[in-house]
C-alpha positions as a printed NumPy array, in Angstrom:
array([[ 49.368, -20.75 ,  84.752],
       [ 48.538, -23.657,  82.45 ],
       [ 44.84 , -22.68 ,  82.533],
       [ 45.633, -19.09 ,  81.686],
       [ 47.76 , -20.163,  78.674],
       [ 44.952, -22.359,  77.37 ],
       [ 42.447, -19.483,  77.621],
       [ 44.793, -17.11 ,  75.747],
       [ 45.274, -19.59 ,  72.883],
       [ 41.512, -20.173,  72.609],
       [ 40.78 , -16.437,  72.318],
       [ 43.472, -15.928,  69.639],
       [ 42.061, -18.805,  67.597],
       [ 38.596, -17.334,  67.697],
       [ 39.867, -13.915,  66.523],
       [ 41.781, -15.443,  63.599],
       [ 38.738, -17.484,  62.574],
       [ 36.572, -14.355,  62.534],
       [ 39.024, -12.457,  60.301],
       [ 39.14 , -15.12 ,  57.583],
       [ 37.353, -14.059,  54.362],
       [ 34.374, -16.236,  53.52 ],
       [ 34.445, -18.032,  50.181],
       [ 32.55 , -16.085,  47.459],
       [ 30.519, -18.006,  44.871],
       [ 29.093, -16.548,  41.674],
       [ 25.31 , -16.693,  41.527],
       [ 23.932, -17.531,  38.094],
       [ 20.276, -16.562,  37.608],
       [ 18.024, -19.424,  36.675],
       [ 17.417, -19.758,  32.943],
       [ 20.568, -17.855,  31.978],
       [ 23.386, -20.353,  31.353],
       [ 26.718, -18.788,  32.056],
       [ 25.039, -15.597,  33.211],
       [ 24.39 , -14.311,  29.647],
       [ 21.47 , -11.958,  28.937],
       [ 19.411, -11.12 ,  25.836],
       [ 15.755, -10.675,  24.833],
       [ 14.21 , -13.296,  22.538],
       [ 13.969, -12.312,  18.859],
       [ 10.59 , -10.918,  17.818],
       [  8.62 , -12.797,  15.192],
       [  7.63 , -11.36 ,  11.794],
       [  4.597,  -9.094,  11.642],
       [  2.495,  -7.642,   8.819],
       [  1.525,  -4.12 ,   9.879],
       [ -0.588,  -3.191,   6.853],
       [ -1.966,  -4.608,   3.609],
       [ -4.416,  -2.803,   1.334],
       [ -5.133,  -1.95 ,  -2.293],
       [ -5.859,   1.436,  -3.837],
       [ -8.538,  -0.18 ,  -6.059],
       [-10.651,  -3.115,  -4.89 ],
       [-12.052,  -3.339,  -8.444],
       [-10.353,  -2.535, -11.739],
       [-11.34 ,  -2.702, -15.373],
       [-10.018,  -5.505, -17.523],
       [ -6.483,  -4.654, -18.63 ],
       [ -5.964,  -2.097, -15.863],
       [ -3.547,  -2.195, -12.935],
       [ -3.925,  -1.658,  -9.195],
       [ -1.523,  -0.888,  -6.379],
       [ -1.091,  -3.311,  -3.472],
       [  0.519,  -1.622,  -0.468],
       [  2.074,  -3.365,   2.534],
       [  4.287,  -2.963,   5.58 ],
       [  6.189,  -5.546,   7.645],
       [  8.418,  -5.733,  10.721],
       [ 11.053,  -8.24 ,  11.895],
       [ 10.979, -10.086,   8.548],
       [ 13.932, -11.436,   6.594],
       [ 11.908, -12.525,   3.551],
       [  8.69 , -11.155,   2.048],
       [  6.735, -12.244,  -1.03 ],
       [  3.389, -11.688,  -2.749],
       [  1.527, -14.265,  -4.81 ],
       [  0.176, -15.205,  -7.32 ],
       [  2.504, -15.255,  -9.105],
       [  5.169, -15.339,  -6.415],
       [  7.122, -12.099,  -6.399],
       [  9.907, -11.432,  -3.901],
       [  9.574,  -8.08 ,  -2.112],
       [ 11.704,  -6.   ,   0.229],
       [ 11.052,  -6.092,   3.974],
       [  9.793,  -2.513,   4.016],
       [  7.765,  -0.603,   6.589],
       [  5.694,   0.938,   3.782],
       [  5.787,   0.114,   0.066],
       [  3.368,  -0.287,  -2.862],
       [  3.687,  -2.621,  -5.849],
       [  1.67 ,  -2.755,  -9.073],
       [ -0.457,  -5.788,  -9.956],
       [ -2.297,  -6.585, -13.203],
       [ -5.022,  -9.163, -12.511],
       [ -6.657, -10.78 , -15.556],
       [ -9.591, -11.966, -13.42 ],
       [-10.772, -11.716,  -9.805],
       [ -7.632, -12.48 ,  -7.783],
       [ -6.892, -13.063,  -4.101],
       [ -3.353, -11.918,  -3.329],
       [ -1.469, -13.373,  -0.358],
       [  1.38 , -11.569,   1.369],
       [  3.85 , -13.682,   3.382],
       [  6.428, -12.34 ,   5.844],
       [  9.033, -14.809,   7.149],
       [ 11.328, -14.346,  10.14 ],
       [ 14.918, -15.408,  10.709],
       [ 13.764, -18.521,  12.591],
       [ 11.604, -19.675,   9.671],
       [  8.239, -18.719,  11.163],
       [  5.871, -16.967,   8.762],
       [  2.676, -14.932,   8.869],
       [  0.28 , -14.223,   5.992],
       [ -2.53 , -11.856,   5.038],
       [ -4.8  , -11.791,   1.989],
       [ -6.783,  -9.263,  -0.026],
       [ -8.974,  -9.546,  -3.119],
       [ -8.991,  -7.432,  -6.273],
       [-12.021,  -7.817,  -8.551],
       [-11.89 ,  -7.357, -12.308],
       [-14.852,  -5.906, -14.207],
       [-15.493,  -4.662, -17.712],
       [-12.885,  -2.367, -19.195],
       [-13.537,   1.219, -18.158],
       [-14.58 ,   3.89 , -20.63 ],
       [-11.741,   6.286, -21.409],
       [-11.76 ,   9.69 , -23.024],
       [ -8.496,   9.717, -24.93 ],
       [ -8.59 ,  13.071, -26.676],
       [-10.751,  16.187, -27.058],
       [-10.202,  18.974, -29.621],
       [-12.126,  22.176, -30.228],
       [-12.066,  24.169, -33.467],
       [-11.663,  27.483, -31.64 ],
       [-11.531,  28.619, -28.029],
       [-12.574,  32.187, -28.867],
       [-15.343,  33.074, -31.36 ],
       [-17.951,  35.692, -32.204],
       [-21.515,  35.106, -31.069],
       [-23.214,  32.611, -33.379],
       [-20.033,  31.267, -34.946],
       [-19.842,  27.507, -35.489],
       [-17.751,  25.53 , -33.018],
       [-16.804,  21.873, -33.467],
       [-15.919,  19.649, -30.504],
       [-14.338,  16.342, -31.52 ],
       [-13.351,  13.396, -29.328],
       [-11.654,  10.005, -29.29 ],
       [-12.787,   7.355, -26.798],
       [-12.42 ,   3.652, -26.026],
       [-14.629,   1.128, -24.224],
       [-17.505,   3.636, -24.205],
       [-21.134,   2.673, -24.804],
       [-22.037,   6.342, -25.3  ],
       [-20.567,   9.836, -25.463],
       [-22.333,  12.984, -24.263],
       [-21.563,  16.674, -24.695],
       [-23.308,  19.092, -22.346],
       [-24.893,  21.602, -22.056],
       [-25.917,  21.19 , -25.726],
       [-27.48 ,  17.751, -25.13 ],
       [-25.385,  15.87 , -27.68 ],
       [-25.648,  12.065, -27.426],
       [-23.226,   9.922, -29.412],
       [-22.986,   6.149, -29.728],
       [-20.153,   3.717, -29.035],
       [-18.011,   4.756, -32.004],
       [-14.418,   5.482, -31.068],
       [-14.465,   8.937, -32.689],
       [-17.055,  11.665, -33.213],
       [-17.81 ,  15.384, -33.233],
       [-20.51 ,  17.695, -31.889],
       [-21.211,  21.235, -33.081],
       [-22.654,  24.347, -31.497],
       [-23.169,  28.068, -32.209],
       [-22.746,  29.638, -28.768],
       [-24.265,  33.037, -28.077],
       [-22.229,  33.454, -24.899],
       [-19.101,  32.003, -23.365],
       [-19.754,  28.328, -22.678],
       [-17.987,  25.494, -20.837],
       [-18.637,  22.142, -22.54 ],
       [-18.396,  18.831, -20.676],
       [-17.524,  15.809, -22.827],
       [-18.218,  12.443, -21.144],
       [-17.321,   8.897, -22.176],
       [-19.895,   6.632, -20.508],
       [-19.015,   2.992, -19.722],
       [-21.207,  -0.088, -19.51 ],
       [-21.51 ,   0.294, -15.74 ],
       [-22.462,   3.959, -15.973],
       [-19.016,   5.2  , -14.978],
       [-17.793,   8.339, -16.742],
       [-14.481,   9.734, -17.909],
       [-14.881,  13.466, -18.456],
       [-13.101,  16.513, -19.763],
       [-14.141,  20.167, -19.977],
       [-13.301,  22.84 , -22.517],
       [-14.366,  26.487, -22.516],
       [-15.155,  28.573, -25.585],
       [-15.202,  32.295, -24.98 ],
       [-17.541,  34.501, -26.974],
       [-16.192,  37.964, -27.739]])
Protein backbone atom coordinates (compact mmCIF):
# COMPACT_ATOMS: atom_id res chain seq x y z
CA UNK A 1 0.00 0.00 0.00
CA UNK A 2 2.83 2.39 0.85
CA UNK A 3 4.50 1.62 -2.51
CA UNK A 4 1.29 2.27 -4.39
CA UNK A 5 0.84 5.67 -2.66
CA UNK A 6 4.38 6.69 -3.56
CA UNK A 7 3.82 5.79 -7.23
CA UNK A 8 0.57 7.80 -7.36
CA UNK A 9 2.24 10.91 -5.91
CA UNK A 10 5.15 10.63 -8.37
CA UNK A 11 2.80 10.47 -11.38
CA UNK A 12 0.77 13.49 -10.19
CA UNK A 13 3.95 15.52 -9.75
CA UNK A 14 5.08 14.74 -13.25
CA UNK A 15 1.71 15.80 -14.73
CA UNK A 16 1.73 19.11 -12.84
CA UNK A 17 5.30 19.81 -13.96
CA UNK A 18 4.34 19.23 -17.60
CA UNK A 19 1.39 21.65 -17.41
CA UNK A 20 3.44 24.57 -16.09
CA UNK A 21 3.93 27.36 -18.67
CA UNK A 22 7.55 27.90 -19.63
CA UNK A 23 8.99 31.35 -19.01
CA UNK A 24 8.86 33.55 -22.16
CA UNK A 25 11.73 35.94 -22.89
CA UNK A 26 11.68 38.73 -25.46
CA UNK A 27 14.26 38.28 -28.20
CA UNK A 28 15.92 41.50 -29.30
CA UNK A 29 17.59 41.31 -32.72
CA UNK A 30 21.26 42.12 -32.71
CA UNK A 31 22.05 45.72 -33.61
CA UNK A 32 18.60 47.00 -32.68
CA UNK A 33 18.68 48.29 -29.08
CA UNK A 34 15.30 48.00 -27.50
CA UNK A 35 13.93 46.31 -30.60
CA UNK A 36 13.51 49.60 -32.55
CA UNK A 37 13.66 49.62 -36.36
CA UNK A 38 14.48 52.27 -38.99
CA UNK A 39 16.56 52.62 -42.16
CA UNK A 40 19.65 54.86 -42.03
CA UNK A 41 19.20 58.36 -43.50
CA UNK A 42 20.38 58.71 -47.09
CA UNK A 43 23.19 61.14 -47.81
CA UNK A 44 22.88 64.20 -50.08
CA UNK A 45 23.14 63.66 -53.82
CA UNK A 46 23.52 65.97 -56.83
CA UNK A 47 21.44 64.47 -59.63
CA UNK A 48 22.23 67.02 -62.34
CA UNK A 49 24.32 70.11 -63.03
CA UNK A 50 24.64 71.80 -66.42
CA UNK A 51 24.60 75.17 -68.15
CA UNK A 52 22.56 76.28 -71.15
CA UNK A 53 25.62 78.17 -72.50
CA UNK A 54 29.17 76.94 -71.96
CA UNK A 55 30.39 80.23 -73.49
CA UNK A 56 28.81 83.67 -73.34
CA UNK A 57 29.72 87.10 -74.61
CA UNK A 58 31.06 89.67 -72.20
CA UNK A 59 28.16 91.25 -70.33
CA UNK A 60 25.78 88.39 -71.10
CA UNK A 61 24.16 85.91 -68.72
CA UNK A 62 23.86 82.13 -68.68
CA UNK A 63 21.60 79.68 -66.89
CA UNK A 64 23.04 77.10 -64.48
CA UNK A 65 20.60 74.26 -63.84
CA UNK A 66 20.79 71.71 -61.03
CA UNK A 67 18.93 69.03 -59.10
CA UNK A 68 19.57 67.54 -55.65
CA UNK A 69 18.14 64.89 -53.33
CA UNK A 70 18.28 64.38 -49.54
CA UNK A 71 19.86 67.82 -49.00
CA UNK A 72 19.03 70.33 -46.29
CA UNK A 73 21.30 73.09 -47.63
CA UNK A 74 22.41 73.93 -51.17
CA UNK A 75 24.63 76.74 -52.47
CA UNK A 76 26.45 77.84 -55.62
CA UNK A 77 29.70 79.80 -55.70
CA UNK A 78 31.39 82.13 -56.55
CA UNK A 79 29.98 84.26 -55.11
CA UNK A 80 28.20 82.05 -52.59
CA UNK A 81 24.47 82.07 -53.24
CA UNK A 82 22.06 80.00 -51.15
CA UNK A 83 19.66 77.89 -53.25
CA UNK A 84 16.61 75.75 -52.59
CA UNK A 85 16.96 71.97 -52.35
CA UNK A 86 15.06 71.42 -55.59
CA UNK A 87 14.84 68.39 -57.86
CA UNK A 88 15.13 70.69 -60.90
CA UNK A 89 15.83 74.43 -60.96
CA UNK A 90 17.83 76.95 -63.02
CA UNK A 91 19.50 80.14 -61.81
CA UNK A 92 21.04 83.00 -63.80
CA UNK A 93 24.76 83.79 -63.57
CA UNK A 94 26.69 86.76 -65.00
CA UNK A 95 30.39 85.87 -65.23
CA UNK A 96 32.80 88.74 -65.95
CA UNK A 97 35.52 86.27 -66.98
CA UNK A 98 35.96 82.51 -67.37
CA UNK A 99 34.42 81.09 -64.18
CA UNK A 100 34.24 77.64 -62.60
CA UNK A 101 31.04 77.35 -60.57
CA UNK A 102 30.80 74.86 -57.70
CA UNK A 103 27.51 73.46 -56.45
CA UNK A 104 27.42 72.07 -52.89
CA UNK A 105 24.63 69.94 -51.40
CA UNK A 106 24.76 69.29 -47.64
CA UNK A 107 22.80 66.68 -45.71
CA UNK A 108 21.24 66.79 -42.25
CA UNK A 109 24.28 65.03 -40.76
CA UNK A 110 26.68 67.65 -42.14
CA UNK A 111 28.08 65.56 -44.99
CA UNK A 112 28.39 67.39 -48.31
CA UNK A 113 28.92 66.59 -51.97
CA UNK A 114 30.06 68.97 -54.72
CA UNK A 115 30.13 69.25 -58.51
CA UNK A 116 31.68 71.88 -60.78
CA UNK A 117 31.13 73.32 -64.24
CA UNK A 118 32.89 76.03 -66.24
CA UNK A 119 31.42 78.95 -68.18
CA UNK A 120 33.77 80.73 -70.59
CA UNK A 121 33.48 84.41 -71.46
CA UNK A 122 34.39 85.67 -74.94
CA UNK A 123 34.00 88.91 -76.84
CA UNK A 124 30.62 90.58 -76.66
CA UNK A 125 28.28 89.14 -79.27
CA UNK A 126 27.03 91.17 -82.21
CA UNK A 127 23.40 92.18 -81.80
CA UNK A 128 20.89 93.47 -84.30
CA UNK A 129 18.82 95.86 -82.23
CA UNK A 130 16.41 97.27 -84.78
CA UNK A 131 15.47 97.03 -88.47
CA UNK A 132 13.09 99.39 -90.32
CA UNK A 133 11.94 99.40 -93.93
CA UNK A 134 10.52 102.42 -95.75
CA UNK A 135 7.67 100.39 -97.27
CA UNK A 136 6.59 96.76 -97.26
CA UNK A 137 4.59 97.11 -100.49
CA UNK A 138 5.82 99.04 -103.56
CA UNK A 139 5.57 99.22 -107.34
CA UNK A 140 8.29 97.58 -109.40
CA UNK A 141 11.37 99.80 -109.46
CA UNK A 142 10.38 101.97 -106.51
CA UNK A 143 13.13 102.86 -104.04
CA UNK A 144 13.17 100.94 -100.77
CA UNK A 145 15.34 101.86 -97.78
CA UNK A 146 16.34 99.28 -95.16
CA UNK A 147 17.86 100.82 -92.03
CA UNK A 148 19.36 99.08 -89.00
CA UNK A 149 20.83 99.62 -85.54
CA UNK A 150 23.48 97.22 -84.23
CA UNK A 151 26.01 96.84 -81.42
CA UNK A 152 29.30 94.94 -81.11
CA UNK A 153 29.27 94.24 -84.86
CA UNK A 154 32.38 94.33 -87.04
CA UNK A 155 30.21 94.35 -90.17
CA UNK A 156 26.61 94.44 -91.36
CA UNK A 157 25.33 92.70 -94.49
CA UNK A 158 22.04 92.92 -96.38
CA UNK A 159 21.26 90.12 -98.82
CA UNK A 160 20.37 89.36 -101.57
CA UNK A 161 21.49 92.84 -102.72
CA UNK A 162 25.10 92.31 -101.55
CA UNK A 163 25.26 95.32 -99.23
CA UNK A 164 28.30 95.36 -96.92
CA UNK A 165 28.43 97.89 -94.10
CA UNK A 166 31.14 98.57 -91.54
CA UNK A 167 31.12 98.55 -87.74
CA UNK A 168 29.05 101.73 -87.35
CA UNK A 169 26.12 101.32 -84.99
CA UNK A 170 23.60 102.60 -87.55
CA UNK A 171 23.24 102.46 -91.33
CA UNK A 172 20.91 102.03 -94.29
CA UNK A 173 20.86 100.08 -97.55
CA UNK A 174 18.68 100.83 -100.57
CA UNK A 175 17.20 98.76 -103.37
CA UNK A 176 14.74 99.05 -106.28
CA UNK A 177 13.14 95.60 -106.37
CA UNK A 178 11.53 94.38 -109.57
CA UNK A 179 9.76 91.55 -107.76
CA UNK A 180 8.77 90.67 -104.22
CA UNK A 181 11.95 90.21 -102.21
CA UNK A 182 12.88 88.93 -98.74
CA UNK A 183 15.91 90.80 -97.36
CA UNK A 184 18.19 89.29 -94.71
CA UNK A 185 20.00 91.81 -92.49
CA UNK A 186 22.94 90.34 -90.53
CA UNK A 187 25.08 91.81 -87.76
CA UNK A 188 28.41 89.96 -87.91
CA UNK A 189 30.56 89.64 -84.76
CA UNK A 190 34.32 89.35 -84.36
CA UNK A 191 34.08 85.57 -84.16
CA UNK A 192 31.93 85.32 -87.27
CA UNK A 193 28.71 84.79 -85.34
CA UNK A 194 25.60 86.44 -86.78
CA UNK A 195 22.43 88.00 -85.43
CA UNK A 196 19.88 88.14 -88.24
CA UNK A 197 16.47 89.45 -89.12
CA UNK A 198 14.38 89.17 -92.29
CA UNK A 199 11.91 91.57 -93.85
CA UNK A 200 9.83 91.08 -97.00
CA UNK A 201 8.89 93.78 -99.48
CA UNK A 202 6.07 92.86 -101.81
CA UNK A 203 6.00 94.25 -105.33
CA UNK A 204 2.53 94.91 -106.70
